[in-house]
C-alpha positions as CSV (number, residue, x, y, z in Angstrom):
1,X,-0.1,0.1,0.2
2,X,1.1,3.6,-0.8
3,X,2.3,6.0,2.2
4,X,-0.9,8.4,2.4
5,X,0.8,10.6,5.0
6,X,0.5,14.4,3.7
7,X,3.8,15.8,3.0
8,X,4.8,19.4,2.1
9,X,5.2,18.3,-1.6
10,X,1.9,16.4,-1.2
11,X,-0.5,18.1,1.0
12,X,-3.6,16.9,2.5
13,X,-5.6,15.1,5.2
14,X,-4.9,11.3,6.1
15,X,-7.2,9.8,8.6
16,X,-6.9,6.2,10.0
17,X,-9.0,4.0,12.1
18,X,-7.7,0.1,11.9
19,X,-10.4,-1.0,13.8
20,X,-13.3,-0.2,15.9
21,X,-11.7,-0.7,19.0
22,X,-8.4,1.2,18.0
23,X,-8.1,5.0,18.3
24,X,-8.4,7.1,15.1
25,X,-5.2,9.0,14.1
26,X,-5.0,11.8,11.6
27,X,-2.0,13.9,10.1
28,X,-2.6,16.9,8.1
29,X,-0.1,19.2,5.9
30,X,-1.6,22.4,4.4
31,X,0.1,24.1,1.3
32,X,0.4,27.2,3.3
33,X,2.8,25.1,5.8
34,X,0.6,24.5,8.4
35,X,0.9,21.0,9.8
36,X,-1.1,19.0,12.7
37,X,-1.7,15.4,13.9
38,X,-3.9,13.9,16.3
39,X,-4.5,10.6,18.2
40,X,-8.1,9.6,19.6
41,X,-11.5,9.9,17.8
42,X,-12.3,13.4,19.4
43,X,-8.9,15.0,18.6
44,X,-9.4,13.7,15.3
45,X,-12.5,15.0,14.7
46,X,-11.6,18.5,15.9
47,X,-8.5,18.3,13.7
48,X,-10.5,17.3,10.6
49,X,-13.1,20.3,11.4
50,X,-10.3,22.5,12.0
51,X,-8.8,21.6,8.7
52,X,-11.5,21.9,6.6
53,X,-12.8,25.3,8.0
54,X,-9.1,26.8,7.9
55,X,-6.9,25.1,5.4
56,X,-7.1,22.9,2.5
57,X,-10.6,23.4,0.8
58,X,-10.7,26.9,3.0
59,X,-7.7,28.2,1.0
60,X,-9.6,27.4,-2.3
61,X,-12.8,29.4,-1.6
62,X,-11.1,32.3,-0.7
63,X,-9.6,32.6,-4.3
64,X,-13.0,32.4,-5.5
65,X,-14.3,35.1,-4.0
């Protein structure tokens, strides 16, 4: 399987939850340079919500205004 971890050259968001009993993990890298990691379902949800609202897709929306 390919390494899906985001990098500055391949920004994005990666979330993993290998089983229902395992905690979720996430990593995010934005093309603006911001980066974050999280462990645990609640923290991962917060990372995804923050990344979506403030990075990645949010940067695209600003350019469309």
